[in-house]
N, C-alpha and C positions, 0 to 999 in steps of 0.2 A: 595510408589514411587518405591521402588524395583519391586514389583510384575507388577505394569504397565509397568516397563522397560522391564522385562522378557516377558510378554505378547506381546509388540510390537516387541520383537526380535524373537519371535517364528512365530508371523504374516509375519513378512518380510522374514522370512526364507522358508515360504511355498511357493511351485511353485505358478505362478499367476494363472494358469488354476484352481488350487484348491482352491483359495482363493477368494470367492465372494465379491466383494466390496474392494478389495485390493487398496490402494492410487496409481494413476496413476504417478509412478516414472519417465516414459519417459518425461511426461510434466516438472517435476522439472529438469532434466538434460537440458531442452532446454531453460530454462529461465534466464541463464546468471548470471552475477555477482551480481545481486540484491540478487537471492536466495542463491548464495555461501556465501555472506556475512552474510545473514541471518542463514545459518547453521553454521557459525562460532560462532555466537552468541550463538547458542544453545549447544555448544559442551559440556559444563559442565552438561548437562542433560544426557548424554549417547548417543551413536552413533544411535541407534535405535529410541529414543525419538526425537533427533533433526531431523530425516528424517520425522517422523510423523509430527511434528510441521511445519516443511519446506512444506510438502504436503499440509497442511491446507492452508499456505499462497499461495502457487503457484496458488491453484484453486480457491481462493478466489474471491469475485466479483470485485476485483480489481479496487476500491482501491485494498493484499495483498496481503493480507495477504496478499499480500501477497501477494494479489490479490494483494495484495493488491489491483486492478484498473480493472473495466470491460473493456473488448474488445469493439471496436467501434460497431461492429455489435451487442453485448449484448445492449449496450445502446441505438441503434436503435430500437432494439425490445421492449426494456422497454417504449421508447418514444411513440410507436404506440399503446400500450396498454391504453385503456380508462377506465378502472375500476380495482378495487382492487380485488385480488383473496380473497376467503372467509377466508382463515387464516390471511391475511393481514388486512382485515376488523375488524376480532375478535381482532387482536393486536391492532388495533386503538382504538376499544371499550373498552378494558380491561386492557390495559396496561398503568399504570399511566404515564403520560408524553409523551405518544406516539404522533406523529404528522404526518399528512399527507404531503407530500412534492411534490407529483406529482399525475396524475390521478392513477399511478399504483403503488406508492411507499409509503411506511411508516416508518418512523424512530422511533426506540425505543431506549429509554436511557440506555446506558451499564450499567453492573453490578458493575463497579468499580474496576474490578480486570484486568490483563493482559490477553489477548486470548491467546489459547495454553494451556500448562500445568499447568500454575498457576505463583506464584509469582516468581519463579525462573528467569523469564524473565525480572524483574525489573531492570533498569539500575540506578546505582548511578553516583554521580557527576564525579568520577574518571574516567568514560568511555568517557568523552569529553574533547575536547581541547576548552577552553573558555565556555561562556555560551549560550545554545541554544536559537534560536529566534523563537519567537512566531509568526506565519504566518496568523492569522485571519481566519483560516479554521479548519474543524474536519475531522476525520479519521472515515471512516465506513467499516464495517465487517459484516458477517454474524452471526447467532445465533449459529450453532454449531462449531464456533471457539473458544467457552467459554464451561466450565464445564456443565454438563446436568442439575445441580441444580440452575444454574445461572438465569433460567428462568421459568416460569410455565410449568410444564410437557406437556401441551398440546401443547404449543408453540415449545420448542425443539424438541418433538417427531415428530409433524407435519412437520416441517423444515426438519428433518432428513429422513422422509419417501419420501417426495418429491426428496431430493437429491439422495437416494438410489434407488429409483424407476423411477419417470419421467426423472431425471437428468443423470442417469446411462449410461455409455458407453456400448458398444457391449461386450467389454472385461471385464465386471464387475466392473470396476474402478467408481468410482463417487466422486462429488466435496464435499469438506468439507468446511464451512463458506461461502456458496453461497448466493446471494442475489438476483437470478432470480424469486424468488416468491414474490418478491417486499417488502420484509423485511430487513431492514438495522439497524444495531446496531451502536449507537453512541460510537465510541470508545475514545472519548476525543479530545482535541485540537491537530493541527499539529504543529511541531516544527522543524525547520531546524538546524541540530547540524553536528559537525564535530567529528566522531567517532575518539577516540585516537587509535595509533597503538598497538595492544595487542597479547600478548603471551598466546593463549587459553589454553596450556596445564598447564602452570604454573600459569594462571590465574593473570596476572599482565601486566601494561603496559611495552612498550619497545619502543627505539628509531625508529622514522620513521613518515613520514607525515600521517596526519589525513584524513580520508575519509569521505566525506558529505554524509549526510543520512537523512532520514524524521523519526521522531520519534513521538510516541504519549504521551500525558500527560493526564491522567484521573483525575487528582486532587490529586490522593495518589502515583502514580509511573508513571514514564517514562519508555516507552518500545519501541523497535525496530520495525519499520514499514518496510521500504525498502530503499536500498542504490541506488544510481545512477546505470542506466542499464550498463553503460560503465564509465570509468574514462578518455576516450580519451580527454575530454575538457580540461584536467588540463596539457595535452601535450604542448610544444611551438609549435606555428603554426597552430594548430588544429582549427577546427570550433566549434562554440558554439553546445550546446546540449540541448534538451529540454524534460522533464518529466512531467506527469500529473497524477492529482489525483482528484477524484469526491469529490464535497462538496455540502452539503444540508444546511448549518448553517444559510443562508440567509431564509430559507423556500422554495427554490426552487432550482432545479438542477444548479450549477455552476461548474467551472474546476478550480482547483488551477494548474497552470502552474509554474514549477521550471526549472531555465536554469542555466548553468554553461559556463563559458568562460575563456580561459586562460589568465593570467596575471591581469594586473590592471588598463589596459588604459579605460576600459568601466566606464563611468560616469552616462550614462542614458541609460534606456532601455525602448523601445516602444513595446507593444503588439497590433497588429492589427488584429481585426476579420473579417470574411468573408463579414461581412455586414458594414465594413468600420469603425467600431467603435474604436478609439485609446485609450489606457490604459497604464499609466506610471507605470513600475513595481518598487518594491521596489529593492534596490541594496546594496548588501555588497562586498566592494572590499578590499581585504587585511585584512580583519576582520574575518569573519568566518572561512574562509580558506584561511591562510596565503599564499601571493603572487598570489592568485586565486580571481577571481569572481563569486559570485552567485547572482541570482535574482529571483523574483517572484511575481505573481500577480493573483487575482482570478478573472475571467472573465465569463460573460453569452454569450452564443453563442459559434460558431467556431472558433479557433484560425486559421488565415491563415499565418501569418508570424511574426517574431520577428526582430526588428531593434536596433542594438547597436550603441551608440554615444559615442565620446570622449569628454573630458571637452571643447573643443572648438565648439562642435556640428557637428563635422564631423562623417559621416558613417563609421563604423568600418566594420560591417557585415549587410547584408540584408538576414535574414535565412526564407526560406518559410518552412513551417510545411508539411511535406510528407504525403499523407494517408496511412491508414494502415488498417489491417483486421483481426489481431490475437494479442493475449496477448503478444507474443513474439515479433512481428513485431512492436507492438505498444509503447515497452518498451522505445525507444530512438527516438525522432524526433527533 
């Protein structure tokens, strides 16, 4: 671990023009509170290593890492593809448990370890206020978010070559954990949790409100995915906010939409798709986040708006989902 940290520190100290393939730190800086929370969670690994982990998350097919989620334009490009790329076809043919979830995408089972530098990211129960809530969705990321020996060499190296070649930027930066070649790794079930206020230097809990976040549970460990893009919805008088994550656990692409609203007046939440389909969301009021309301639902198609109601059935807020065209812009809707 010490050598790895020293290597990363040396790399991050190298001028950008001299380091081919340096992670795109500008992207990290643009991605808001979700990334900052992720960086705090990785502080114990050392500053340079935390930046490296965060980089992987920021450019991931987002879902996280971090991506954690793909931007709308990436999803649109994936949807237009009508066949698997050769490396994705080989993954489908040779990786036990791999399944095709769309004309251009294959999901492979996760290796059972947290993405990033390793088990150091695993979160114990002391990190949460109350118990996390299972959401019936899964978390997906890219092959190179994991250690190189987590997958067959041809798969890891093949994905890496695409990222560092075809997907590289003009400045030499390249994505880590990309899913654009149509290969997604199932990182485990998605849970909604409230992260306890934490002193990252002393590595211990402190007094303060908890922060809602999505975490993944791979069956052996829980680890951080992403926090809400902002926490404005927790402030009195603010509008609700919506956050999304791709889901393929049904065998076809769907979207998990998570929302938050200030206070505890919300008793029912209805998701309305562009085709008119209506879905009642699961609601947690004054439970997961004390004094606040969280809600979620997995839907097929495109979400047009979210309507919240009080216990008497009166509309509290009719919230349209605004269009977006970049990972940063799409973080909060």
